[in-house]
N, C-alpha and C positions, 0 to 999 in steps of 0.2 A: 758631565755624566753623573746621574744620580746613583745612589748605592745599589738599587735594584738592578739597573742596567749593567752596572759593573759586575755584579754577581752572575748575571745571566751570561755575560761575555766570557767569564771564567768557566762557567758550566759547559760552554761550547767546546772547550778543549778536552772535555772528559766524555764525549759522546760522538756517535757517528754523524756525518753531515746530514743524512736522511732524517734521523730522529730530531736533529736540531731544527731543520726546515719545517718538519711536520708538526712538532709539538711545542718546542721552546721558543722559537723565533716569534710566533704570534702573541706571546705573553705581554701583558701591559702591567707595569708596576704602579701601584697606588701609593705615591710618596706622602700623600696627605693623611691617609688612614693608617699607614704602617707605623709601627713603633719598634723599639729595640727588642721587645719581647714577642711581638706578633707582626708578621709581614703579610701583605695582601697582594696577590696577582690576579689578573683577569685572563681567562682563556676564552677562545671563540665559541665553544659549546660545551655541553655537559660531558660528552665523550672524552674530549681532550682533557678537560678538567680532572676527570677520574683517572685517566692514564697518568697524568703528571703527579697526582697525589700518590698513586701506587708506586711509580717508578723513581721519581726524582725529588720528592719532598725531603728525604733525609740529606741528599747531596746539597740541595739549596740551603737548608738550615745550617749545614756544616760550613758552607762558603760564607754565609752571613756571620757565623761565629768567628771565622778567621779575620773578618773585617772589624767586628765590633766587640769581640771577646764575650758576646752573649749569644747563646743558641736560641733563636726565636721559634715560635710556632708558625708554621707555614700554612697559609690559607689560599686555596685556589678557587676563585669564584668564576662567574661567566660575564661576558660583556653585557648580557641582558640585565644583570644586577646593577651594573654601573649606570646604564642608560634608563632603566625603568624598574623601580623597586616593585611595583605592582605586578609586572610581567614576570619578574624573577620569582616572586612568591608563588605564582601559579605554576611555574616550571619546577620549583622545589617541591611542591605538593605532588606533581606528577612523578618526579624522581623518587620521592619517598614511596609512592604507591607502585613503582616499577621494580622489577627484579634487578639486582646488581649483577651485571654480566661482566665477562672478561673484556676490558676495554681494548685489548690487543686483537680481538677477533673482529676484524673489519674486512670489507671487500678489498680494500687496498692491500692488506697483508695476506690475502689468500692467493696462492699460486695456482693459476689456471693451466690445465693441460688437457689432452684429448680424453683422459679418463674422467674428468669432472666438469667439462665445458658446459654440458647441458644443464647440470644441477646448478652451476654457478649462474648461468644466464637466467634460469628460472627464479632463483633466489633473488637476484637483482630486480627482476620484474615485480616480484611480490613486495620487496622493500619499497619500491616506488609507488605501487598501487595496491596496498593491502586491502583485503576484503572484496576486491573488485574482480580480479582474475585469479585462477588457480587457488581456489579455496575449497577444501584444505590443500596445502602443499605437503606431500608425503615424500620425504627423502629416505632412501635406504641404501645400505652398503655395509661392508665389513668394518671391524673395529679399527679406529684410528685413521680413517681415510678423509676426515674433514667435515663430517655431517654437523657436528656441534659447532665448529667454526662458522659454517655458513648460516645456520639458523640464528646463532648469536650475532652475526653480522647484521642480519635483518633486524633483530631486536635492538641492537645499538643504534642503528640508523633511525628507527622509530622513536627511541628514547630521546635522541638528539632533536627530534621534532616536537617533543613534549607529550608524546603518546604514552599511555599506560601499557606496559609490557609485563607479562608473567611468563617466566621461564622456569621449568621444573622437570626433573626426571620423573618417569612414571612411578618409580619406587617412592619418591618424595610425595607425589600426588596420593598414592595409596596409603602411605603412613599418615598423612594429614587427614585423609578421609576417615580412616579407622579411629584416629584420636578424637575427631569431632563427633563421630557416631557414638562413641563410648560415653562422652559427656553430654550428649544430646544438644550440640550446638551446630547442627547442620546448616542452619540459615547463614551463619558466619562463613562457613566453608563455601557455600554456594555464592555468596556475595563476593568473596575473594576471587574466585575463578571465573565468574560470569560477568563481572563489571570491569572488563579490561578491553583494550583495543586489539591486542595481539596476545594469543595464548600459544606458547611453545612447549610441547611435550617431547622430551628426549627418551629414547629406548622404550617405545610403546610395546615392544614384543613381550615384555614382562607382564603385560595385561592378560596374557594367556591363562585361561582357567579361573580368573578372578571374577566370578559372576556378579557379585554385589558391586564391586568397583566398576565393572563394565557398565552396569545399569546406570550408575551415577554419572560416569563419563559420557554415556550416550545422551543423557539429558543436558549436560553441560555443553556438549558439541552442538546439539540442536539449538539451544538458546543463543550461542555465539553466532552460529551460521545464519540463523534467521535475522539477527541484528546486523549482519554483514560485517562481523568482526573476523579478523584473520586467524585461522587455525593452522599451525605448523607442527608436523609430527615427524619424528625420525624413528628408524627401526633398522635392525641388522638384516631384515628380509622384507619382501613385499607382503601386502596384506593377505594374499591368498596362500602364503606359506606360514602364516602365524597360526599354529594349532590352538584349539580351544577358544577361538575368537568368534563371538556370535555373528550371525550373518548380517544383521542390521548395522552393526558397527563396521564390518568389512566393506559393505556396500558404500557407507558414508566415506570411508577412507579413500575410496576409489572415485568419489564424486569430482574431485578437483584434478590435480595433476600429480603423477608419480614420477620421480626422477631418481635414478640410481647413480652411485659413485663407485667406479671401478678402481682396483689397485693402480696407483700411478706408474707410468712408464719411467724408465731410467732418467730421461731428460727432466721430467717433472720433479722427480725426487731430488735430483741435483739442484734444481732451482729452489726447491723448498729448503734444503739444507743451507744454501747460500743466503736465503732470505732470513732464516732463523739466526744465522751467524751475524748478519748485518744488524738485525734488531737488537741482539744482545751484546754486540760489540766483541764477538769471538772471532778469532782469525784461524782458519784451517786452510792448509794448502790443498791444491787440486787433487793430489794423490789420496789424501785422507777423505776428502769429500766424495770422490769416486768410490773409495773403499766402503764407506758407510752406505752410499746409495746402492751398491751392488750386493752387499752382504747383510744388511739389516732388515730385509723384508720390506713390507709395505705399510706397516703400522707407523704412521707419522709421529704419534706420541712417543713410541719407543725410540725412534730416530732422534727426536728432540731431546729425550732423556739421555741418550748416548752422547750427544753434543755437550750438554751441560756437565755430564760426568767427566768427559775428556778435559773440558776447561777447568773444572774444579781440581782434578788430579794434577793437571799441569801446574796450576798455581801453588797447590799445597806441597808438591814435591819439587817445585822449582825446576821442572823438566820442560825441554822444548817439545812442542807438539809435532812429532814425526810419525810416519806411517807405522813404524815398528812399535812406538809407544802406544799409539791408538789401538793397535791389534792386541797388545798385552792388557790394556785397561778394560776392553770390552769382550775379551775372549770367552768369558763365561756366558755372556748373552749369545754369542755366536754358536757355542757348543750346544746351548739349549735349543737353538733353532735347528741345528744340524740333526739333533735327535728326533726331530719331527719330520724329517725328510728321508725318503727311502731311495734306493737306486732305481726302483720301478718308477717313482715320480720323475726322476731325471730322464730316464729313457723315453717315457711317454711324451714328455714335453719336447725333447730333442727330435724325436720322430715326427711329431706334429709340425714343429717350426721349420725343420729342414726338409720336410716332405719325403722322408725315407721310411720304409717299412721297419717297424720295431724288430721284427724277426730278422731282418737283414743286419741290423746293428749288432745283434747278439750272435749272428752266424759267423762262419769262417771266411766269408766273401772278402776279396782283396781289391775290389775296384776302388779307384781313388776317392769317389764320393762317400762310399760306405766306410772306408778306413778313416776318413776325416771325421765323419759323424761318430764313429766308435771312439776315436781318441778324445773328441769333445766330451762325450758322455763319461768317459773314464776320468777326465780332468775335473769335470763338474761333480762327479760322484765322490771324488777324493776331497774336494773343497767344501762341498755342501752337505755331505752326509757323514755320520760317525764311523763309517766303514774304513777298515785298514786296507792297505794295498793287497795283502794276501786274501782278504775277504772279497775285494773287488775282482781279483784274478780268478777266484773260484766262480764268481757270478758270471763272468764273461768267458769262462772255459779256457783260460790262459794257463800256460805251463807253470808260471810262478810270478811272484811280485815284481821281478825285474822287467817283465813285459809291460806291466802297468807303469812302472817308473819311466820306461822308454816312451810310452805314449804321452805321459804328462810332460816330459821334457820337450817333445816335439811341439805340443800346444804352447808351452811357455816361449819357445823360440819364435813361433808365429806371432804371438801377442807382442813381443818386443819389436818386431820389424813391420807389422801390418796393423795400422790404426783401425782400419775397417773391421779386421778380424777381432781386435780387442773390443770394439763396440758390440760385435755380435756376442762374444762371450759375456760381456756385462749385461746385455739384454736378456740372455738366457738365464743368467744367475738371478736377475731380478724377478723374472717370471716364475722360476722354480721356487724361490722364497715366497712368492705371492700365493702359491698353491696352498700352503699351510696357513699363512697369515690371514687369508681370506676367511678361514673358519675358526681361527683361534678365539 
């Protein structure tokens, strides 16, 4: 076994089986061109090459150092460079001209659920046939729901095929436009954005009211569309809800296909958390995963941040990751979310989901169905809003906080013995959190 293979086998012990199979196993070590100070591996494509450079190069260099006492520079090229230098140079030019995207944003790493199924399927279709169908593709939805992941997955797929991809936020587009306009180099600006195969603009809603930038983007859009180049746009709202947007741009945004991404359901959030843990090699037990899914709202970036924070705190403090530990670490984030949710929000959703009149829940009615809905509302109000038990008692017209405590105790007892009821409470918690996350 040569040195490169020996190092790769050792690396296998430091990562998940899935990451090994997907990224590291396909690597080929070039023992002829490698030296003590510089080692060379070949990956199957540019995407995998970038991912390994970002995630594993330091580990690979360290493992070589353990073997040779010299820490080498790690180079990850592609199979194409090994087989055809000419083809490789062409790909490298394309890579240079393309935007550097997050290599972890792929279709394989995107968790599909009912809330994003249509957007995912549409994005896959565009990735397979850019500029042919659904041009432009307009994805919209709340913050942190996966829009950027999907559009960068399209970009990564196209870059792996040697295509020129430009990804930019609208703010970056506008700043670049202003800078070139000031120094009178607009020809360079137009060449950059109009000579690409795929143009991805994130957060187009900030285009609102920017008349001069809208004019420039209108002409860029037309040039690319007429050349059958793919245009992909994201926003936090559909085109007809973007104020200050000129009609001719709004109509063009609606030429292709619009797909929205809704807040994920509980099952989807659980799957997303498990996937994030798997990719990063973080181990969370089922209780912590369910706790995060039920209480962290629908912003996936915030949830991922909480996972990283938990793992970091656990390592630094040498503490086992328990549910109590997790609650203490992210309690400030939970309090912040609670401050954005009112008892009215809770009652409105419980009334809608359980199909019971809101007025009945707040009334003195004692029928079994109404009492159950009232207790659920009280339990959720205590857990998801900043209100104290005396405040909740006043809201529901109860005698004092002991009645609130009794209602909460009954719900906790049901959660402990009835799995279906626990699922219902988790679902309601998720949807209530999503009320505010959707507009944050």
